[in-house]
C-alpha positions, 0 to 999 in steps of 0.5 A: 544356554545361560552363556548364550543368553548373556551374550545375546543380551550384551550384543543387543545392548551394544546395538541399542547404544550404537543406535542411540549414538548414531541418532544423537549424531544424526540429529546433532548434524541436522540441527541449524547452527546456533545464531552468531552475530545476529543472535542478540538482534533476533532476541531483541526483535522477538522480545519487542514483538512479544510485548502485549498491546491488547491487539489495539496497538504495537511496540517497535524496536525504535519506540520510546523506552519504558522503565524496564528498558523495553519500548512502550505500546503505541496505541491505535487512535482512541485506545490508551493505557500501558497495553492499549486496552482502554477505549476513549468512548467519546473519540471520533472515527478518523477515516481521513487518511489512506494509511493501509494498516489493514494489512498489518494482520497479514504480515503478523501471520508472515512473521518468519518469512518476512523478517529481515536482519540488516548487518551494520555494514549492509550497503554502506556505499552510495552505489548499488549492484545496478545502474542508477541506484537500482538494485538488480534483484529488486527490479527483477522481482518487481517484474516477476510480481507484475507478471504473476499478478497480470496487471502490467506489462514490463517487458522491454521497458525501464524501471525507476525507483522513488521514495514512494510514488510521491517523489515520482509524481514530479519526477515524471512531470519534469521528464515529460515537460519540454526540455527546449526553453523555446517550447511552450510550457507543459500544462499539467491537468487531471479529471475531477475528482483527482488525487490532490497531490498532483496539483499540490506538487506541481504548484510547489515545483512549478518552473518555466517548463510546466505548471498546473493548469486545472481540470481536463473539463476546462480544456476538453471543449476549448479551442486548443492550439496544437502546440499546447503540451498537456501532461494528464494524470489518470488514476485507475482505479481512481482515488477517491471513487475507485472507478476505472478511468481513461485520458480525456485529452487525446493529444496529451502525455499521460501518467497512469497512476496504478496505485490501486490496480492490485487484486485486493482493491480491484478486479484485474481486467488486462495487463496495463501496457502504457508508456508511463505507469506509476506504482507504490509499495504502500498500497501493495504490501501496506508498508507506507512507512518504507517509502518505496515506489516505482515507475515503468517507462517505455521511452528511454529518453523519458527514463533517462530524464526521470533517473537524472531528476531522482539522482540529483534529488536524493541519489536514489532510494535507501538501500535498506529499503531495497532489501526490505521491499525485496523480501516482502515481494518474495513473500508475495510471489511465493504465497500466490494462490496459497493460504498466505496469498496477500491479495486474497487476504486483502480482498476478503478484508476490504470486501467484508468492510465494503459490504457492511458499510454499503448495507448500512448506507443502502437503507438510507435516503440521507447518504449514498455511495459510489456504485460498483458491480461484480466483475471478472478478475483474471488474477482470481479467475472468477467473478469478484465482488467490489472491494474498494479502498475508499467509500465516496460518500454523498450527502443527499439531503438538500440542506447538507451541502458540506458532507464533510462537516455533517459527518464531523458533527457525527464524530466522523473525520473524513476527507472533504470532496472539495480537496479533490476539486469535487462537489462538497456534498461528497466526502471520502471515507478510508476503508484501509486503516486498522480494524479498530478505525473501521469498527468505530466508523460503523459505530458512528455512522449507525446513529446518523442513519438512525437519526434519519429514520427517527426524523422521517417517522 
């Protein structure tokens, strides 16, 4: 009996050790392989990402190095110190630019899925895998993104890439202008208020083929020859007021700028199906620094002229940018409808900001904002509240005929309505910068409204 007990114990121990050996072998083969040549790059990136900047700044791999060899924190405006923890109390709220930093928090949540490692030999050639310096995979995923969001029809149309939509503005004006020297030059126009770049770029690059000819209101009721060639910019939703716009001059060639026709800024009503449509990744993912945009073009001749302009101008967009934007778009597509949906994140953020500012201003007789109503959105499949990128603020007091200046005296830096060729009683406030910028805007607006209440009491 004792012998049997010893034998059983021996068999049990052998079985246990074999099981442990199998488990170790199984886990060993299930582990991901250790990093090779990417190891040091990944370690460096994570070390910089872990630098504490108190939530009011961030460190970058290409930042200025501190004494310890790591980059220093680059602070949000009005914050300073080695970790950006100190606030300048007399600092003005700067809500001038359209820098879409409100999406930074989203990408910090998507750190693993959105990271890209670029090898030292990545796409060193002038050429790419596609035609006209266009990445085949990136073009394919741009088309998928439009289909998933439902904001534009791309089937049967051509796509060109540019260094942001800024480069594409003049490329499209060039492509739509008469190529025949004997034809009258194209008149480039827009409706007030309009994005100032249209005028600035057209004036800068003006040729015998086209030139800036003012606002549509100057031509709408004028006696215009049928031979007059118009190129009309239509931004919808509009920058600065966020309203949906349509062409005014019926016979014009139209460049539809849909920079803000995405679910975080606007309800998606129907897929846009225009001949020339302009988009920018800056306002979609927030990566303004990557400088990437695209145009969707119906006519092959216009496409060829646009592609030729871009080829001669820059020989295409950086191939490194192609890779990064591809990764970002893959994340946006994969997370659609889930907890990581960028459009849901962006919409919630801007809706809350608009609601807070609107609540503050609505109690004022000194200021007013543009009117937006809740509308059904095909992307969210529900009625959504307004979440515009900008507040188009009007100073209502008779003596305040320069709203930009009135806010400047209250330590708020805005963008004057005069820059949009609108009445100077208007000024634009950006709602898409950092949370620090928005919080400071509310803080600076409060005494302006309080001052009004005190003056009327």
